[in-house]
C-alpha positions as CSV (number, residue, x, y, z in Angstrom):
1,M,-9.2,-7.0,-34.7
2,A,-9.9,-10.6,-33.9
3,L,-9.4,-12.5,-30.8
4,P,-8.6,-15.9,-30.9
5,A,-10.3,-19.1,-28.8
6,L,-9.1,-20.0,-25.8
7,T,-9.8,-23.2,-24.1
8,T,-12.5,-22.8,-20.7
9,V,-11.2,-22.8,-17.2
10,D,-12.6,-25.8,-15.8
11,F,-14.4,-24.7,-12.4
12,S,-15.2,-28.1,-11.3
13,A,-13.1,-27.6,-7.7
14,S,-15.4,-24.9,-6.6
15,P,-18.4,-26.7,-5.4
16,E,-19.6,-24.2,-3.8
17,L,-20.5,-22.4,-6.7
18,A,-23.2,-24.1,-9.4
19,V,-25.8,-23.4,-11.7
20,A,-29.5,-23.3,-11.5
21,A,-32.9,-22.7,-13.5
22,E,-34.8,-20.1,-11.9
23,H,-38.2,-21.9,-13.7
24,P,-38.4,-25.3,-15.5
25,T,-38.8,-23.2,-19.1
26,N,-34.9,-22.5,-18.0
27,L,-33.8,-26.1,-17.4
28,A,-32.0,-26.6,-20.9
29,V,-30.0,-23.3,-20.7
30,A,-28.9,-23.8,-17.4
31,A,-28.0,-27.6,-17.9
32,E,-26.0,-26.6,-20.4
33,L,-23.9,-23.4,-19.2
34,A,-23.3,-25.9,-16.3
35,A,-21.7,-28.0,-18.7
36,E,-20.4,-25.4,-20.3
37,L,-18.8,-24.1,-17.3
38,H,-18.1,-27.5,-15.8
39,L,-20.1,-26.7,-12.5
40,P,-23.0,-28.7,-10.8
41,L,-26.3,-27.8,-12.0
42,A,-28.7,-27.7,-8.8
43,T,-32.1,-28.0,-8.0
44,I,-34.1,-24.9,-6.4
45,P,-35.1,-25.4,-3.5
46,L,-31.7,-26.4,-3.0
47,T,-30.5,-29.8,-1.5
48,D,-26.9,-29.0,-1.5
49,A,-25.0,-26.8,0.2
50,F,-23.5,-23.8,-2.0
51,T,-22.7,-20.6,-1.3
52,H,-23.1,-19.2,-4.6
53,L,-25.7,-19.5,-7.0
54,L,-25.2,-19.0,-10.8
55,V,-29.0,-18.3,-12.0
56,V,-30.7,-18.3,-15.2
57,T,-34.1,-16.6,-15.1
58,P,-36.6,-15.9,-17.8
59,T,-35.2,-12.5,-18.6
60,R,-31.2,-12.4,-17.9
61,L,-28.4,-14.4,-15.8
62,E,-27.5,-13.6,-11.9
63,L,-24.8,-14.4,-9.5
64,R,-26.7,-14.8,-6.1
65,T,-25.1,-15.1,-2.8
66,L,-27.1,-17.6,-0.3
67,D,-25.6,-16.1,2.9
68,S,-28.5,-15.0,5.1
69,D,-27.6,-11.7,5.1
70,A,-26.4,-11.7,1.3
71,P,-27.1,-8.4,-1.3
72,G,-29.2,-8.7,-4.2
73,P,-28.1,-10.4,-7.2
74,V,-25.2,-9.5,-9.6
75,Y,-26.2,-9.1,-13.4
76,V,-25.0,-6.7,-15.9
77,D,-27.4,-4.9,-17.3
78,F,-26.4,-1.9,-20.2
79,T,-29.5,-0.6,-21.2
80,S,-30.8,0.9,-17.7
81,G,-29.4,1.6,-14.3
82,A,-25.8,2.7,-14.1
83,A,-24.7,2.4,-16.9
84,A,-27.8,4.4,-18.5
85,H,-27.4,6.9,-16.3
86,R,-23.3,7.0,-17.0
87,R,-23.8,7.2,-20.7
88,R,-25.9,10.4,-20.4
89,F,-24.7,12.0,-17.8
90,G,-21.0,10.7,-17.7
91,G,-19.2,13.6,-18.8
92,G,-18.2,12.5,-22.8
93,R,-15.2,12.8,-23.7
94,G,-14.0,15.0,-21.1
95,Q,-14.0,12.9,-18.2
96,P,-10.8,10.8,-17.0
97,L,-11.1,7.9,-19.0
98,A,-12.1,9.1,-22.1
99,R,-8.8,11.2,-21.8
100,A,-6.4,8.4,-20.8
101,I,-7.7,6.4,-23.4
102,G,-6.6,9.5,-26.0
103,L,-9.9,10.2,-26.9
104,K,-9.2,13.8,-28.5
105,G,-10.6,15.5,-31.5
106,G,-12.6,12.9,-33.4
107,A,-10.4,10.2,-32.3
108,A,-11.8,6.9,-32.0
109,P,-8.8,4.3,-31.1
110,T,-9.4,0.7,-31.2
111,V,-9.2,-0.6,-27.5
112,A,-8.7,-4.4,-25.6
113,D,-9.9,-3.9,-22.2
114,V,-8.0,-7.2,-21.4
115,T,-9.9,-7.2,-17.6
116,A,-13.3,-6.5,-18.6
117,G,-14.9,-7.7,-15.3
118,L,-18.9,-6.4,-16.0
119,G,-17.8,-4.5,-18.9
120,R,-18.2,-0.8,-17.5
121,D,-15.7,1.0,-18.9
122,A,-15.8,-1.0,-22.0
123,F,-19.2,0.6,-22.5
124,V,-18.5,3.9,-21.7
125,L,-15.8,3.9,-24.0
126,A,-17.6,2.4,-27.1
127,C,-20.4,5.0,-26.4
128,L,-17.7,7.9,-27.3
129,G,-17.0,5.9,-30.2
130,C,-14.4,2.9,-29.5
131,T,-14.3,-0.2,-30.7
132,V,-13.4,-2.5,-27.6
133,W,-12.5,-6.0,-27.6
134,L,-13.6,-7.4,-24.0
135,V,-11.3,-10.0,-22.7
136,E,-12.4,-11.8,-19.3
137,R,-10.6,-14.8,-18.0
138,S,-13.4,-15.9,-14.7
139,P,-15.4,-18.3,-16.8
140,V,-18.3,-17.0,-14.3
141,I,-17.8,-13.1,-14.8
142,A,-17.6,-13.7,-18.4
143,A,-21.0,-15.3,-18.5
144,L,-22.1,-12.4,-16.8
145,L,-20.7,-10.1,-19.4
146,R,-21.6,-12.3,-22.4
147,D,-25.4,-12.5,-21.4
148,G,-25.8,-8.4,-20.6
149,L,-24.0,-7.8,-24.1
150,R,-26.2,-10.0,-25.5
151,R,-29.6,-9.0,-24.3
152,A,-27.9,-5.1,-24.8
153,A,-27.4,-6.3,-28.5
154,H,-31.4,-6.6,-29.0
155,D,-32.1,-3.3,-27.5
156,A,-33.8,-0.9,-29.4
157,E,-32.0,2.4,-28.6
158,I,-28.0,1.1,-28.0
159,G,-28.2,-2.4,-29.7
160,H,-26.8,-1.2,-33.2
161,M,-23.9,0.2,-31.3
162,V,-23.6,-2.9,-29.0
163,R,-23.1,-5.3,-32.0
164,E,-20.6,-2.7,-34.2
165,R,-18.9,-1.4,-31.6
166,L,-18.5,-4.0,-28.3
167,H,-16.9,-7.7,-29.0
168,F,-16.3,-10.5,-26.3
169,H,-13.6,-13.2,-25.4
170,S,-13.8,-15.5,-22.7
171,G,-9.6,-16.0,-22.0
172,D,-6.5,-14.4,-20.8
173,G,-5.2,-11.6,-22.3
174,R,-1.7,-12.7,-21.3
175,E,-2.6,-15.4,-23.5
176,C,-4.3,-13.9,-26.2
177,L,-2.6,-10.7,-27.0
178,P,0.7,-11.9,-28.0
179,L,-1.2,-14.1,-30.8
180,L,-1.9,-11.3,-32.8
181,T,-0.3,-10.1,-35.9
182,A,0.9,-6.5,-35.7
183,N,-2.3,-5.2,-38.6
184,R,-4.5,-6.5,-35.6
185,R,-2.8,-5.4,-32.4
186,P,-5.2,-2.4,-30.6
187,D,-4.6,1.0,-30.3
188,V,-4.8,1.0,-26.3
189,V,-4.6,-1.7,-24.3
190,Y,-6.9,-1.3,-20.8
191,L,-6.0,-2.8,-17.8
192,D,-8.3,-2.6,-14.6
193,P,-6.8,-5.1,-12.3
194,M,-7.9,-6.2,-9.0
195,Y,-6.3,-4.0,-6.0
196,P,-5.5,-6.0,-2.7
197,H,-7.7,-3.6,-0.3
198,R,-7.1,-4.1,3.0
199,R,-9.8,-2.1,4.4
200,K,-13.5,-3.5,3.9
201,S,-14.9,0.3,3.2
202,A,-12.8,-0.2,0.0
203,W,-15.4,-2.8,-0.9
204,V,-18.5,-1.9,-0.3
205,G,-20.1,-2.7,-3.7
206,K,-22.0,-6.0,-3.6
207,E,-20.5,-6.2,-7.3
208,M,-17.1,-5.9,-6.3
209,R,-17.4,-8.0,-3.2
210,L,-18.3,-10.8,-5.5
211,L,-15.9,-10.3,-8.2
212,R,-13.1,-10.3,-5.5
213,Q,-14.3,-13.4,-4.3
214,L,-14.7,-15.3,-7.9
215,A,-11.6,-13.7,-9.3
216,G,-9.3,-13.0,-6.2
217,D,-6.5,-10.8,-6.4
218,D,-4.7,-9.9,-9.6
219,A,-1.4,-10.5,-8.4
220,D,0.1,-11.2,-12.1
221,A,-1.1,-8.1,-13.1
222,P,2.9,-6.9,-13.7
223,A,3.0,-9.9,-16.6
224,L,-0.3,-8.7,-17.8
225,L,1.5,-5.3,-18.0
226,A,4.7,-6.2,-20.0
227,V,2.4,-8.3,-21.9
228,A,0.2,-5.4,-23.3
229,L,3.2,-2.9,-23.3
230,A,4.7,-5.7,-26.2
231,C,1.3,-5.4,-28.1
232,A,-0.5,-2.1,-27.5
233,G,-0.5,-0.3,-30.6
234,H,-0.1,3.2,-29.2
235,R,-0.3,3.0,-25.4
236,V,-1.3,1.3,-22.8
237,V,-3.5,2.4,-19.8
238,V,-3.8,1.1,-16.1
239,K,-6.8,1.8,-13.8
240,R,-5.6,2.2,-10.3
241,P,-6.9,3.5,-6.5
242,R,-5.7,7.0,-6.3
243,L,-3.4,6.4,-3.9
244,A,-2.3,3.0,-5.0
245,P,1.1,2.5,-6.3
246,S,1.9,2.0,-10.0
247,L,2.1,-1.8,-11.2
248,S,5.7,-3.6,-10.8
249,G,7.9,-2.1,-14.2
250,P,8.3,0.8,-16.3
251,P,7.5,3.9,-14.7
252,P,4.2,5.6,-16.4
253,T,5.1,8.1,-18.7
254,A,1.9,10.5,-17.6
255,R,-0.8,10.3,-15.4
256,I,-4.7,11.6,-15.1
257,I,-5.8,11.9,-11.6
258,A,-9.6,11.6,-10.6
259,P,-10.9,11.8,-7.3
260,N,-11.1,8.2,-6.0
261,T,-9.3,6.5,-9.8
262,R,-6.1,7.6,-10.9
263,F,-5.2,6.1,-15.1
264,D,-1.4,5.2,-15.0
265,L,-0.6,5.7,-18.7
266,Y,2.5,3.9,-21.0
267,R,2.9,5.0,-24.1
268,V,4.1,2.8,-26.4
269,K,4.9,5.4,-29.2
270,L,3.7,8.7,-30.4
271,D,-0.3,8.9,-30.5
272,P,-1.4,9.1,-33.7
273,P,-2.5,13.0,-34.7
274,A,-6.2,13.8,-34.0
275,R,-8.6,13.9,-36.9
């Protein structure tokens, strides 16, 4: 399944966000990224007031918050830390995400994760054998994700799997999914839309706070669900907080409930038999 290219969103109306190079040797890459995202190119030390910097370092791309009490940088890393731990000890095909996607027997469905974010669930599914298209519409989040995938593709342990099974696309799922012909549709469309939490305790992670600042709440999630239902080959899976209401639209045909998370399943037609 190949997804068509879409036009990059213009972020020039957000002067509080800029691109910077940590070292002079990274300046050319930073300038190219700033031009791609239509963002200012800042110099360090800063002479302008920004709230966030997308920083090109010698080893990776980082999103930094410039508040006095700001947390550490946000970046995508599939080779160590939480991603590596989840790959090794996450529960395999018995974990709720895998069951929701339909990983039973030897099945390895193709998946379009059209709210990819930092790519964590997509990476888990690829490790379990799925071919996954990661679609992210926020250009800044997409830049972080693309950088993480690029570095992971060169890793000695997981590089081959990343190159074979994870395919990145910057764009809006509502636009690109309908352009797929019937023989290119994914078996599963996976949605993990932002939920408009009202309690600060629900957003303790620095990554989630920054994602929400950049992407906002996904008020158009019901429209994305409708598109997904029209384009999925077998099922649509929507990840929700455990006690959150379902998205507006048809009711789920099944649910898989975890301690803090719920997966709403919408079967488009009967799943193929396990191989």
